[in-house]
N, C-alpha and C positions, 0 to 999 in steps of 0.2 A: 531411494533416495534420493536420487534427479529430480524427480515428481512432488517431491516434499517439499526441496529446496524452491521449486518455484512455485510454489504456493504462498510457503514462508517468505519467498520476494512480491508476489501477485501484494499476500497481503499486508506489505510493508508499503506498497506503491498504493495503495486502496486508503492506508492511513496518510500516509502521506497527502494526498487530491484531498480529502476533506480538511487536513491541515489548512491548507490551503486555503479552500473555499468558505474555512473559518474565520480566517484572514483577510479576507476578499470581503465577507460579509459583515 
């Protein structure tokens, strides 16, 4: 469960990073 939550958080952060890069670009 912990690993699953960590994976979900990692995906969310990755998505957020892409969104920010898209905004800057």
